Structures are given as structure tokens and as C-alpha cells.
C-alpha angles and dihedrals in degrees: 000000000000120000126217125240111243125195115218135189115283089222089060090061100031110024095180123040099214101030097042113018097037092044091049093050091050090053095045108040091150088074089063093041091059090055103041099027094232121125106227125209137170089033111188134172133222097013113181117247105178108296091346137070123224111221095230135004121191143153131237126222090277093052095253117151115251120196121198126197120185135190134186086204139058117298114271140185093251095062093042089053090049092049093054090045092052091049091056094044094052097032085236121180097195130052129186122192116190118192141162094233125010114217114226092239091056092049087055092046092053091048090051091049090052091053089065091068090213096109141000118251125191124190114197132186115218123206135167119224142172140177116233109313095341125129113277116262132199121247114198120186124189106229098179136348140157118305138174090245091055091050090050090051089049091052091050091050091050090050090050092048090050091052090050092053093045093050092046090053090047091054092045090056095044091050090051093047091051094056111115092018103067136359093203094106098027094116095042122103123216112272131214091220133081095266144037122201141195134186125270096203091260120094113256095008118105142175109233139192111207125190130180128173095275107015141029139192145198112219151163110234117202113200114139092161091258117090092202092053092045089054093048092052092046093050092048089054093042089056086062094044097125094049092045093049090046090052090046093049099231148035121301131201110243112202119185086176096216113221092022130092100232131063131199146195112211143184108201123213106206102176092090148305140229092307099051104089093176091065100024098117092042091053092049093049091047090052093049092047091048093048094051091051093042092053092047092050098044110030096072091049093046089057091055095053 
């Protein structure tokens, strides 16, 4: 004969959160160890953290502080806030949050915290079960915890944030350096992205600065929203290629961008980009010079199209 697993109310097993559940966890740390894979020692309950008390404080095999917060109810913002507070107060490196029902937004929040790589966060679902008339037993399920993939995601996000900050600083500097030389970008704010753009006086046609890690460009971008119209404008300008390049004072890169809606006319600056500190100022000056000449060569002809 095979019995059936029955879920029962947590309050039937642990009527009081602090007096019953917390005490039981302190007396049975091996139950948590089997779920999170961390051997716990020096397990103590109700440790003071300022004006608050963490449910359980312990140590792992390396002596790192582990803080444990448990609930007989659904996860909530209050307990998540307390958990983070306890971690900062105890300089803990591991946090365990035990709840009866993890809300999706808190699963996401714990995953996000793990991406930082600063600490390890575990979210565990607690249930009580029994078979027939047997004694009730705990059922702990790891909902989310630290992983190598999360750390890799966190590293990628940090790298992206670093690039955003570097690009924004690069644009801030180029806008400052261009003051007194051209008013073309005087109303534009620094961007976190790889370009900044300003209007040409013609709808859908912009003058752009572009900067990547190792190269940069000044360009005219043609994107009216209509591929046929973009092609018409580009071809009209291309017909005047010799005159435009003579006015510019050098060769330009003409890009019809086959298969794409937009077209562009570009002057590449290949001596560096926003991540070449040794040529940073030269790149910025080259971009400003190119943009001044590009506007002078193209604006009168755009007006005539």
C-alpha cells in the first residue's frame, strides 16, 4: 500500500514564528544545510541588530556570518528590508530567507541581489507535509540562490554600466570642447549611448557624433521613416559628391545601407574612441573639426533637396 503526501498548515506544526519555527531551525540546522549546501555552526537565535533582532545568526565553515530570516506567511517587503539591514549590521556574506510563499517580485529581487556578487542570498519555500497519520515533516525547497550564471550576468551589467558612464563622460567633454566653435550641439545633453544627435533642419535627417571603444565618426544620418524617401535624399546628395567632398576638404564614406531603411554619410575618425585615453583629446578635436566641415558642406545642399 502506498500512502499519499498531504500538505498541512504551517501553523499546525509551528504555531508561533519566533517561539516555535525559529527555535526548531536553531535545533535542526542540518535541515537548512541539506538545502543550501552550507554547513552551519554557532547557530544562535534573536541576535540584536540595532533596534531589531535577526531571527537566526550563524557561521559557515569559513567563518562567514550567515543571517536567517523566517516567515510563516508570504514574503513581504518588510522582511526583505530587515534581511538586508541585518546583513549590513553583521557584515554578513550569506542571507537565507525562509517563507511560506515567495512572491514573484521577491524571487526577482533576490536574483538581482545575487547578480551583484557581493553576498549570497537564498530564498527558500517552507511547507509542512505528512503521509497518512504520520508525524508532520518539513519540506524546504530552494526557490533561488547564488549561481555562476547570475554572477556572470552581474559582471556583464557592471561592464555595461561602466561603458555607459564612460560614454557619458566622453560626450560631456566633447560638448564642452566644442563651445565657442559651433552651436550645432549647444542644446544637446550628454548621452549614455554610443551616439548623440542634433537636427539638420530637415525632418528625419540628423547630424550625429558616434563613438565606440576604439573608433569614432561624424556623420549625417538620413532616416525619414520612409526607405524610398531616404534613398531619394541620399542619391540627390551622392550626385553632388565631388562638390560636397571638395567643400568638406576630404573623402567621405557614403553608405546607402542596402537592406536597411536609413542611409548615412560619414567621416570616420580612426585614431581612437572613448576608451583610448592616450588619444582622447585628439579624437574629440577631430570629431568637432569634422562636424563643423560636414555641416558647412551639407546644410546648404539639404535645403535645396
